[in-house]
ZATITOR-231023 format. One record per residue (C-alpha): residue in three letters; x, y, z; residue number from 1. Coordinates in steps of 0.25 Angstrom, whole numbers, m for minus. Layout:
<sites>
+-----+-------+-------+-------+-----+
:  aa :    px :    py :    pz :   i :
+-----+-------+-------+-------+-----+
: ALA :     X :     Y :     Z : NUM :
...
+-----+-------+-------+-------+-----+
</sites>
This chain:
<sites>
+-----+-------+-------+-------+-----+
:  aa :    px :    py :    pz :   i :
+-----+-------+-------+-------+-----+
: UNK :   219 :   569 :   373 :   1 :
: UNK :   228 :   557 :   374 :   2 :
: UNK :   219 :   549 :   365 :   3 :
: UNK :   222 :   559 :   354 :   4 :
: UNK :   237 :   557 :   354 :   5 :
: UNK :   243 :   550 :   342 :   6 :
: UNK :   247 :   535 :   345 :   7 :
: UNK :   262 :   533 :   349 :   8 :
: UNK :   266 :   527 :   335 :   9 :
: UNK :   262 :   541 :   329 :  10 :
: UNK :   270 :   548 :   339 :  11 :
: UNK :   282 :   540 :   337 :  12 :
: UNK :   281 :   542 :   322 :  13 :
: UNK :   280 :   557 :   323 :  14 :
: UNK :   292 :   557 :   333 :  15 :
: UNK :   300 :   549 :   323 :  16 :
: UNK :   296 :   558 :   311 :  17 :
: UNK :   300 :   571 :   319 :  18 :
: UNK :   313 :   565 :   323 :  19 :
: UNK :   316 :   562 :   309 :  20 :
: UNK :   312 :   576 :   305 :  21 :
: UNK :   321 :   582 :   316 :  22 :
: UNK :   333 :   573 :   311 :  23 :
: UNK :   331 :   579 :   298 :  24 :
: UNK :   331 :   593 :   303 :  25 :
: UNK :   345 :   591 :   310 :  26 :
: UNK :   351 :   586 :   297 :  27 :
: UNK :   344 :   597 :   288 :  28 :
: UNK :   354 :   608 :   282 :  29 :
: UNK :   352 :   622 :   287 :  30 :
: UNK :   345 :   630 :   277 :  31 :
: UNK :   349 :   644 :   272 :  32 :
: UNK :   340 :   656 :   274 :  33 :
: UNK :   327 :   654 :   265 :  34 :
: UNK :   318 :   664 :   258 :  35 :
: UNK :   307 :   657 :   250 :  36 :
: UNK :   294 :   650 :   250 :  37 :
: UNK :   290 :   642 :   262 :  38 :
: UNK :   279 :   631 :   263 :  39 :
: UNK :   273 :   629 :   277 :  40 :
: UNK :   266 :   616 :   280 :  41 :
: UNK :   261 :   608 :   292 :  42 :
: UNK :   265 :   613 :   306 :  43 :
: UNK :   273 :   624 :   299 :  44 :
: UNK :   260 :   630 :   292 :  45 :
: UNK :   252 :   630 :   305 :  46 :
: UNK :   263 :   637 :   313 :  47 :
: UNK :   264 :   647 :   302 :  48 :
: UNK :   250 :   651 :   303 :  49 :
: UNK :   251 :   651 :   319 :  50 :
: UNK :   262 :   661 :   318 :  51 :
: UNK :   258 :   670 :   307 :  52 :
: UNK :   243 :   670 :   309 :  53 :
: UNK :   238 :   664 :   323 :  54 :
: UNK :   249 :   671 :   331 :  55 :
: UNK :   246 :   684 :   324 :  56 :
: UNK :   231 :   684 :   326 :  57 :
: UNK :   232 :   681 :   340 :  58 :
: UNK :   233 :   691 :   352 :  59 :
: UNK :   229 :   703 :   344 :  60 :
: UNK :   235 :   713 :   354 :  61 :
: UNK :   246 :   714 :   364 :  62 :
: UNK :   242 :   711 :   378 :  63 :
: UNK :   241 :   722 :   389 :  64 :
: UNK :   252 :   717 :   399 :  65 :
: UNK :   259 :   725 :   410 :  66 :
: UNK :   272 :   718 :   406 :  67 :
: UNK :   276 :   723 :   392 :  68 :
: UNK :   286 :   713 :   390 :  69 :
: UNK :   275 :   702 :   391 :  70 :
: UNK :   268 :   708 :   379 :  71 :
: UNK :   278 :   701 :   370 :  72 :
: UNK :   272 :   688 :   374 :  73 :
: UNK :   258 :   692 :   369 :  74 :
: UNK :   261 :   698 :   355 :  75 :
: UNK :   249 :   704 :   347 :  76 :
: UNK :   246 :   696 :   334 :  77 :
: UNK :   252 :   703 :   322 :  78 :
: UNK :   239 :   702 :   314 :  79 :
: UNK :   229 :   707 :   324 :  80 :
: UNK :   228 :   720 :   317 :  81 :
: UNK :   226 :   715 :   303 :  82 :
: UNK :   211 :   711 :   303 :  83 :
: UNK :   206 :   711 :   289 :  84 :
: UNK :   220 :   711 :   283 :  85 :
: UNK :   226 :   699 :   275 :  86 :
: UNK :   235 :   690 :   283 :  87 :
: UNK :   236 :   678 :   273 :  88 :
: UNK :   232 :   674 :   259 :  89 :
: UNK :   217 :   675 :   255 :  90 :
: UNK :   215 :   660 :   255 :  91 :
: UNK :   219 :   659 :   270 :  92 :
: UNK :   209 :   658 :   282 :  93 :
: UNK :   212 :   656 :   297 :  94 :
: UNK :   203 :   653 :   309 :  95 :
: UNK :   207 :   651 :   323 :  96 :
: UNK :   197 :   641 :   330 :  97 :
: UNK :   200 :   635 :   343 :  98 :
: UNK :   187 :   627 :   344 :  99 :
: UNK :   190 :   614 :   336 : 100 :
: UNK :   197 :   604 :   345 : 101 :
: UNK :   203 :   596 :   334 : 102 :
: UNK :   206 :   597 :   319 : 103 :
: UNK :   205 :   584 :   311 : 104 :
: UNK :   207 :   576 :   324 : 105 :
: UNK :   219 :   584 :   329 : 106 :
: UNK :   216 :   591 :   342 : 107 :
: UNK :   219 :   606 :   341 : 108 :
: UNK :   227 :   613 :   352 : 109 :
: UNK :   220 :   626 :   349 : 110 :
: UNK :   207 :   621 :   353 : 111 :
: UNK :   200 :   628 :   365 : 112 :
: UNK :   185 :   631 :   369 : 113 :
: UNK :   187 :   643 :   377 : 114 :
: UNK :   199 :   653 :   377 : 115 :
: UNK :   207 :   658 :   389 : 116 :
: UNK :   198 :   670 :   391 : 117 :
: UNK :   185 :   662 :   391 : 118 :
: UNK :   181 :   664 :   377 : 119 :
: UNK :   175 :   653 :   368 : 120 :
: UNK :   185 :   648 :   357 : 121 :
: UNK :   180 :   653 :   344 : 122 :
: UNK :   185 :   652 :   329 : 123 :
: UNK :   191 :   665 :   324 : 124 :
: UNK :   192 :   667 :   309 : 125 :
: UNK :   206 :   674 :   308 : 126 :
: UNK :   209 :   675 :   293 : 127 :
: UNK :   199 :   674 :   281 : 128 :
: UNK :   204 :   675 :   267 : 129 :
: UNK :   218 :   679 :   272 : 130 :
: UNK :   213 :   691 :   280 : 131 :
: UNK :   213 :   692 :   295 : 132 :
: UNK :   199 :   692 :   301 : 133 :
: UNK :   201 :   691 :   316 : 134 :
: UNK :   212 :   689 :   327 : 135 :
: UNK :   211 :   680 :   339 : 136 :
: UNK :   206 :   687 :   351 : 137 :
: UNK :   206 :   686 :   366 : 138 :
: UNK :   197 :   695 :   375 : 139 :
: UNK :   207 :   706 :   373 : 140 :
: UNK :   201 :   716 :   363 : 141 :
: UNK :   208 :   722 :   351 : 142 :
: UNK :   203 :   733 :   341 : 143 :
: UNK :   192 :   727 :   333 : 144 :
: UNK :   192 :   714 :   341 : 145 :
: UNK :   185 :   716 :   355 : 146 :
: UNK :   182 :   701 :   359 : 147 :
: UNK :   189 :   688 :   360 : 148 :
: UNK :   187 :   677 :   350 : 149 :
: UNK :   191 :   666 :   360 : 150 :
: UNK :   206 :   665 :   357 : 151 :
: UNK :   212 :   670 :   371 : 152 :
: UNK :   222 :   659 :   374 : 153 :
: UNK :   234 :   659 :   384 : 154 :
: UNK :   245 :   650 :   389 : 155 :
: UNK :   249 :   646 :   403 : 156 :
: UNK :   257 :   659 :   404 : 157 :
: UNK :   250 :   667 :   394 : 158 :
: UNK :   238 :   677 :   394 : 159 :
: UNK :   226 :   673 :   385 : 160 :
: UNK :   228 :   680 :   372 : 161 :
: UNK :   222 :   678 :   358 : 162 :
: UNK :   228 :   666 :   353 : 163 :
: UNK :   224 :   655 :   342 : 164 :
: UNK :   217 :   642 :   345 : 165 :
: UNK :   217 :   634 :   332 : 166 :
: UNK :   220 :   641 :   319 : 167 :
: UNK :   214 :   636 :   306 : 168 :
: UNK :   220 :   640 :   293 : 169 :
: UNK :   212 :   637 :   280 : 170 :
: UNK :   214 :   641 :   265 : 171 :
: UNK :   204 :   642 :   254 : 172 :
: UNK :   213 :   636 :   244 : 173 :
: UNK :   222 :   625 :   249 : 174 :
: UNK :   234 :   620 :   241 : 175 :
: UNK :   239 :   606 :   243 : 176 :
: UNK :   252 :   604 :   249 : 177 :
: UNK :   259 :   598 :   236 : 178 :
: UNK :   255 :   611 :   229 : 179 :
: UNK :   260 :   620 :   240 : 180 :
: UNK :   274 :   613 :   239 : 181 :
: UNK :   274 :   615 :   224 : 182 :
: UNK :   271 :   630 :   226 : 183 :
: UNK :   282 :   630 :   236 : 184 :
: UNK :   292 :   624 :   226 : 185 :
: UNK :   287 :   634 :   215 : 186 :
: UNK :   290 :   646 :   224 : 187 :
: UNK :   304 :   640 :   227 : 188 :
: UNK :   307 :   639 :   213 : 189 :
: UNK :   302 :   653 :   210 : 190 :
: UNK :   311 :   658 :   221 : 191 :
: UNK :   323 :   651 :   216 : 192 :
: UNK :   325 :   643 :   228 : 193 :
: UNK :   330 :   629 :   230 : 194 :
: UNK :   319 :   625 :   240 : 195 :
: UNK :   307 :   630 :   248 : 196 :
: UNK :   303 :   628 :   263 : 197 :
: UNK :   292 :   620 :   269 : 198 :
: UNK :   289 :   623 :   284 : 199 :
: UNK :   283 :   612 :   291 : 200 :
: UNK :   285 :   617 :   306 : 201 :
: UNK :   287 :   631 :   310 : 202 :
: UNK :   292 :   636 :   324 : 203 :
: UNK :   285 :   646 :   332 : 204 :
: UNK :   292 :   658 :   338 : 205 :
: UNK :   286 :   662 :   351 : 206 :
: UNK :   283 :   677 :   350 : 207 :
: UNK :   280 :   678 :   365 : 208 :
: UNK :   294 :   675 :   370 : 209 :
+-----+-------+-------+-------+-----+
</sites>
């Protein structure tokens, strides 16, 4: 709602900070090809999990469409056939839960009460101890998964398919940010490199196009 928008001074501060960052990008030297350790943080870490986990446990099968060329707009999730197999480190858990409408006072865009096929939203445990337990489902059945788990969502021009709501990722043994940076530098030295990379933002390549 409008009442949840930040005050104008905060908007101004964020715009000025982004402008300064953008100016820095234009002056930064072009880097050579890099092969080495990378640390994801902030929005970059969130987008990392979106692309490699959320996207790949969505839409567990290709849609049946008369126009074969349209199928590329609804690719099947690459992890759909790996139930029970390891998809991450043993300390990693992930759950998709569209039911909360906010997290620490921040409204969640992935919140909904009922999906686009009339199924109530529900939490789905996707990864436990690094192993894939489940995939997101619409009413379209797949082998071993005959029912929806309330994740059918579609855009204005898209058919409802199994898609994430809000993905929550947790770990059993968290490491402070300062320790992660120290580990990055250790790996850089082991690899004989002059520097490592931190990724704070990560673009998304639309695979439908």
